[in-house]
C-alpha positions in Angstrom: 9.8 -7.0 235.5 11.1 -4.3 233.2 7.5 -3.1 232.3 6.6 -2.9 236.0 9.5 -0.6 236.5 8.9 1.7 233.6 5.9 3.6 235.1 8.0 4.3 238.2 10.9 5.4 236.1 8.7 7.9 234.2 7.2 9.2 237.4 10.6 9.5 238.9 12.1 11.3 235.8 9.2 13.8 235.7 9.3 14.4 239.5 13.1 14.9 239.2 12.5 17.3 236.2 10.2 19.4 238.4 12.7 19.5 241.3 15.5 20.5 238.9 13.3 23.2 237.1 12.1 24.7 240.5 15.7 24.6 241.8 17.1 26.2 238.7 14.6 29.1 238.9 15.0 29.7 242.6 18.8 29.4 242.4 19.0 31.8 239.4 16.8 34.4 241.2 18.9 34.1 244.4 22.1 34.4 242.5 20.9 37.3 240.4 19.5 39.2 243.5 22.8 38.5 245.4 24.7 39.7 242.3 22.5 42.9 242.4 23.3 43.3 246.1 27.1 42.9 245.5 27.0 45.4 242.5 25.1 47.9 244.7 27.6 47.4 247.5 30.6 47.8 245.2 29.0 50.9 243.6 28.3 52.5 247.0 31.8 51.7 248.2 33.3 53.3 245.1 31.2 56.3 245.6 32.1 56.7 249.3 35.8 56.1 248.6 35.6 58.8 245.9 33.9 61.3 248.1 36.4 60.8 251.0 39.3 61.0 248.6 37.9 64.2 247.1 37.5 65.6 250.6 41.1 64.8 251.5 42.4 66.3 248.1 40.3 69.4 248.5 41.6 70.0 251.9 45.2 69.5 250.7 44.7 72.1 247.9 43.0 74.6 250.2 45.6 74.3 252.8 48.5 74.7 250.3 46.6 77.8 248.8 46.5 79.4 252.3 50.1 78.3 253.3 52.1 79.3 250.2 51.4 83.0 250.7 53.8 85.8 251.6 51.2 87.6 253.7 50.5 84.4 255.7 54.2 84.0 256.5 54.8 87.5 257.5 51.6 87.6 259.6 52.4 84.4 261.4 56.1 85.1 262.0 55.1 88.7 263.4 52.5 87.0 265.5 50.1 89.6 264.5 46.9 87.8 265.9 44.5 90.2 264.3 45.9 89.8 260.8 46.0 86.1 261.2 42.5 86.0 262.3 41.2 88.4 259.6 43.3 86.8 256.6 43.5 83.2 257.6 41.2 82.3 260.4 38.1 83.5 258.5 38.5 80.3 256.3 37.4 78.4 259.3 35.1 80.9 261.2 33.2 82.4 258.5 33.3 79.9 255.6 32.7 76.2 255.1 36.1 75.8 253.5 37.7 74.5 256.8 36.2 73.3 260.0 39.6 74.0 261.9 42.8 75.9 261.0 45.7 75.2 263.3 48.9 77.5 263.2 52.1 76.4 264.6 55.1 78.6 265.1 58.6 77.8 263.8 59.3 75.7 267.0 56.3 73.6 266.4 54.2 75.0 269.3 50.5 75.4 268.7 50.0 79.3 268.2 46.5 79.6 267.2 43.4 77.4 266.6 40.5 78.7 264.5 37.0 77.3 264.1 33.3 78.1 264.3 32.2 78.6 268.0 35.7 78.1 269.3 36.8 80.3 272.3 39.8 82.5 272.0 41.8 80.2 274.3 41.1 77.2 272.1 44.8 76.7 271.5 45.4 76.2 275.2 43.0 73.3 275.2 44.1 71.8 271.8 45.9 68.5 272.1 49.0 68.5 269.8 49.0 64.6 269.9 46.1 64.7 267.4 48.3 66.2 264.7 51.6 64.5 265.6 51.5 62.0 262.8 50.9 64.8 260.3 53.8 66.9 261.7 56.1 63.9 261.7 55.3 63.2 258.0 55.7 66.9 257.1 59.1 67.1 258.7 60.3 64.4 256.4 59.8 66.8 253.5 61.8 70.0 252.5 60.0 73.4 252.5 61.5 74.0 249.1 59.4 71.0 247.8 56.2 72.7 248.7 54.8 69.4 249.7 51.5 69.0 251.5 50.9 66.1 253.8 47.2 64.9 253.9 45.1 62.1 255.1 42.4 61.2 257.8 43.1 62.0 261.4 41.4 62.7 264.6 40.7 66.2 266.1 39.0 66.4 269.5 37.7 62.8 269.1 36.2 63.5 265.7 37.8 62.0 262.5 38.3 64.3 259.5 40.4 65.1 256.5 43.6 66.8 257.6 46.3 68.6 255.5 49.6 70.0 256.9 51.9 72.3 255.0 55.0 74.7 255.7 53.8 78.3 255.6 56.2 79.3 252.9 56.7 82.7 251.1 57.8 83.2 247.6 61.3 84.4 248.8 62.0 81.2 250.7 65.5 81.1 249.3 66.5 84.3 251.2 65.4 83.1 254.7 68.8 81.4 255.5 67.2 78.1 256.7 65.3 79.6 259.6 62.5 77.4 261.0 59.2 77.9 259.1 55.7 78.0 260.8 53.1 75.3 259.9 49.5 75.4 259.0 47.0 72.6 259.2 43.6 72.6 257.6 40.8 70.3 258.9 37.5 69.3 257.6 35.7 67.0 260.0 33.7 64.0 259.1 30.9 65.0 261.5 27.5 63.5 261.6 26.2 66.2 259.2 29.2 65.4 256.8 28.3 61.6 257.0 24.6 62.4 256.3 25.5 64.4 253.2 27.5 61.3 252.0 24.5 59.1 252.8 22.1 61.2 250.7 24.4 60.6 247.8 24.7 56.9 248.2 21.3 56.1 249.6 23.0 54.2 252.4 22.1 54.3 256.2 23.9 54.1 259.4 27.1 55.9 258.5 29.7 55.6 261.3 33.5 55.5 261.7 34.7 52.6 263.6 38.2 51.5 264.8 40.1 49.0 262.7 39.5 45.4 263.4 36.1 45.9 264.8 34.4 42.4 264.4 30.9 44.0 264.5 31.5 46.7 261.9 29.6 46.6 258.7 31.4 46.3 255.4 32.8 49.7 254.3 36.1 51.3 253.3 39.4 52.0 255.1 40.3 55.6 255.9 44.1 56.2 255.2 46.3 58.3 257.5 49.0 60.7 256.4 51.3 57.6 255.7 48.7 55.9 253.6 48.0 53.2 256.2 44.4 52.7 257.5 43.7 54.6 260.7 39.9 53.8 261.0 37.0 52.3 258.9 34.0 54.1 257.5 31.0 51.7 257.6 27.3 51.9 256.7 24.3 49.7 255.8 24.1 49.2 252.0 20.8 49.4 250.2 20.3 45.8 249.2 18.3 46.4 246.0 18.4 42.6 245.1 17.2 41.5 248.6 14.3 44.0 248.3 13.5 42.8 244.8 13.6 39.2 245.9 11.2 39.8 248.7 8.8 41.5 246.4 8.8 38.9 243.7 9.3 35.8 245.9 5.5 35.2 246.4 4.7 35.2 242.8 7.9 33.3 242.0 7.0 30.6 244.5 3.5 30.3 242.9 5.2 29.9 239.4 7.5 27.2 240.9 4.5 25.4 242.6 2.8 25.5 239.2 5.8 24.1 237.4 6.2 21.4 240.0 2.5 20.6 240.0 2.4 20.2 236.2 5.4 17.8 236.4 3.7 15.8 239.1 0.3 15.7 237.2 2.1 14.7 234.0 4.1 12.1 235.8 0.8 10.9 237.3 -1.0 10.9 234.0 1.8 8.9 232.3 2.0 6.5 235.2 -1.7 5.8 234.9 -1.5 5.5 231.1 1.5 3.1 231.4 -0.4 1.0 233.9 -3.4 0.9 231.6 -1.2 -0.1 228.7 0.5 -2.7 230.9 -2.9 -4.1 232.0 -4.1 -4.2 228.5 -0.9 -6.1 227.5 -1.4 -8.6 230.4 -5.0 -9.1 229.4 -4.1 -9.6 225.7 -1.4 -12.2 226.7 -3.2 -14.0 229.4 -5.9 -16.8 229.2 -8.9 -15.4 230.9 -10.1 -18.7 232.4 -6.8 -20.0 233.8 -4.6 -17.0 234.1 -2.0 -18.8 232.2 -0.1 -17.3 229.1 -2.1 -17.6 225.9 -0.7 -17.9 222.4 -0.2 -14.0 222.2 1.7 -14.3 225.6 3.8 -17.1 224.2 4.7 -15.1 221.1 5.7 -12.1 223.3 7.8 -14.3 225.6 9.6 -15.9 222.6 10.3 -12.5 221.1 12.5 -11.7 224.1 16.3 -11.8 223.6 16.9 -14.2 226.4 14.3 -16.7 225.1 15.7 -16.5 221.6 19.2 -17.1 222.8 18.0 -20.1 224.8 16.3 -21.6 221.8 19.3 -20.9 219.5 21.6 -22.6 221.9 19.4 -25.6 222.5 18.7 -24.9 226.1 14.9 -25.4 226.0 12.4 -28.2 226.0 8.7 -28.2 225.2 6.2 -30.3 227.2 2.9 -30.7 225.2 -0.2 -31.8 227.4 -3.6 -32.9 226.5 -6.2 -34.0 228.9 -7.8 -37.4 228.2 -11.7 -37.7 228.6 -12.0 -33.9 228.7 -14.6 -33.8 225.9 -16.6 -36.6 227.6 -16.7 -34.5 230.8 -17.9 -31.4 228.9 -20.5 -33.3 227.1 -21.8 -35.2 230.2 -21.7 -32.3 232.8 -21.5 -29.1 230.8 -18.9 -26.5 230.4 -19.0 -25.3 234.0 -17.4 -28.5 235.1 -15.1 -28.5 232.1 -13.9 -24.9 233.0 -13.3 -26.1 236.6 -11.2 -29.0 235.5 -9.1 -26.6 233.3 -8.5 -24.3 236.2 -7.4 -27.2 238.5 -5.2 -28.5 235.8 -3.6 -25.1 235.2 -2.9 -24.8 238.9 -1.3 -28.2 239.0 0.9 -27.4 236.1 1.9 -24.1 237.6 3.0 -25.9 240.7 4.9 -28.5 238.7 7.2 -26.2 236.9 10.1 -24.1 238.1 10.3 -20.3 238.4 12.2 -19.8 235.1 9.8 -22.1 233.2 6.5 -21.0 231.7 3.0 -22.7 231.2 0.9 -21.8 228.2 -2.7 -22.7 227.4 -3.0 -23.0 223.7 -6.6 -23.6 223.6 -9.3 -26.1 224.7 -7.6 -28.7 226.9 -4.2 -28.3 225.4 -1.2 -26.8 227.3 2.5 -26.6 226.9 5.3 -26.1 229.5 8.4 -24.3 228.1 11.4 -25.5 230.1 14.6 -23.4 230.2 17.7 -25.0 231.4 21.3 -25.7 230.6 20.5 -29.4 230.5 16.8 -29.2 229.2 16.4 -33.0 228.8 16.9 -33.7 232.3 15.0 -30.8 233.6 12.0 -31.8 231.3 12.0 -35.4 232.8 11.8 -33.9 236.4 9.0 -31.7 235.4 7.1 -34.4 233.5 7.3 -36.6 236.6 5.7 -33.9 238.8 3.0 -33.2 236.2 2.1 -37.0 235.9 1.9 -37.3 239.7 -0.2 -34.1 240.1 -2.5 -34.5 237.1 -3.3 -38.3 237.7 -5.0 -37.2 241.1 -8.7 -36.9 240.9 -10.5 -33.7 240.5 -13.4 -32.9 242.7 -16.7 -31.8 241.1 -18.9 -31.5 244.2 -20.8 -34.8 244.2 -18.4 -36.8 242.2 -14.6 -37.0 241.3 -12.9 -37.7 238.1 -9.3 -38.4 236.9 -8.3 -36.5 233.7 -5.1 -38.3 232.9 -2.8 -36.3 230.6 -1.1 -37.4 227.4 2.3 -35.8 227.4 4.7 -35.3 224.5 8.2 -33.8 225.0 10.6 -32.3 222.5 14.1 -31.3 223.6 15.9 -28.8 221.4 19.5 -29.0 220.1 21.6 -26.0 219.1 20.0 -24.4 216.1 16.7 -26.0 216.5 13.7 -24.0 215.0 11.0 -23.2 217.6 8.1 -24.1 215.3 9.8 -27.5 214.5 10.3 -28.1 218.2 6.7 -27.4 219.0 5.5 -29.6 216.2 7.7 -32.4 217.4 6.3 -32.2 220.9 2.7 -32.1 219.4 3.4 -35.2 217.4 4.8 -37.0 220.5 1.8 -36.0 222.5 -0.5 -37.5 219.8 1.6 -40.6 219.9 1.1 -40.9 223.6 -2.6 -40.2 223.3 -3.0 -42.8 220.4 -1.2 -45.4 222.3 -2.8 -44.4 225.7 0.6 -44.1 227.3 0.6 -43.2 230.9 4.2 -41.8 230.6 5.5 -39.1 228.5 6.7 -39.7 224.9 9.9 -38.1 223.8 10.3 -36.9 220.3 13.3 -37.4 218.2 14.3 -33.8 217.2 16.6 -33.8 214.2 19.7 -31.8 214.2 19.6 -28.4 212.4 21.7 -28.0 209.4 23.5 -25.1 211.2 24.2 -27.3 214.3 27.7 -28.6 214.9 28.0 -32.4 214.1 27.7 -34.7 217.1 30.8 -36.4 218.4 31.2 -40.2 218.1 29.2 -41.9 220.8 26.8 -38.9 221.5 23.1 -40.0 221.6 19.8 -38.1 221.4 17.5 -37.5 224.4 15.3 -40.6 224.9 
């Protein structure tokens, strides 16, 4: 039973090894490429966040540079439109430092709006609500603090970096707390600006979406003047790992198939080898004529731990069988008839024993039945009765029949009995039955082993 399972176990282990090896390889590749995608994503997010932060910071510095200027204060408070346009507005109309410059008077009213391609009446069409969060934040500061409020906002429907600052002269202390004008600098995150970011990060599909958009791609939050997110900048990452995986996957699958095929072929090879060895073992331990165990098979059976334990505890009996008149049959009718008689006898003996017992052909017309039982004497008697009934029936040889009555000797083990001594006693009992031409089994008197426990008073040997 164990030997029959061994080839299947070997095949199963190698098959499992192939599955595990392929799973580890594919799992490692998927993990590594996913990790590459994550690293690329984190890298691009860090770069974009740095670019946006740098854009806001530059706008803050540029706005402060324009606003903290005596000339700017004097031109704005004097409402000198030409000076304001020439000295301040050119930052938005003629350079790329600003996309918009918004000037508010001391009352907080929009005075002028500068920007490339803007009409002279742009201020009339400007929506002050766009800059309201920046003004509210700026009014929480004191002009003497020279603070500039910056963040991401929306001008004319387009998000951008916005910075707001009081227009403050150097002689601020002499102004007697009169209201100061305000300047806002704007650098829009237009399509062109997003494309320039895309070229630096190798990402695609840059767009600014509202917060909480479930369809938005991963990206970064854009902070407003108070630091709270006002929108989200999203884009499609360059998934280097996914691209790499798609390129190497055909070759990788081929390698995995090769590994799996090697494991399967090795499993098949060991399975066939194991079956061949098992077949050789069975052939070596089986009598070719009758299919019963031979002496080699008997030795193998007796070498098992269960058989040794049964023998040592006296839970075994040996039935020794010899066919009477077998030599006369062989001499008179030839070996073919003799072989037929042996096959029929082997089948009868096989039918007479129980599943846990064994029949062995020792050679010629001699057989033994090894009986394993907790009460071996009673079990041997029952088996002997069935053998006598079966073997005293005639055997057909085509044109005639013949009864080959068996001579049977039985030896029942006691605890500590030696196997060879038990077999010898059964053999001697069989010869006694043959000599006396007994038609019943002769039971040998098996002596106690020196190691066996002494019998209690009144205990008798098996008859």
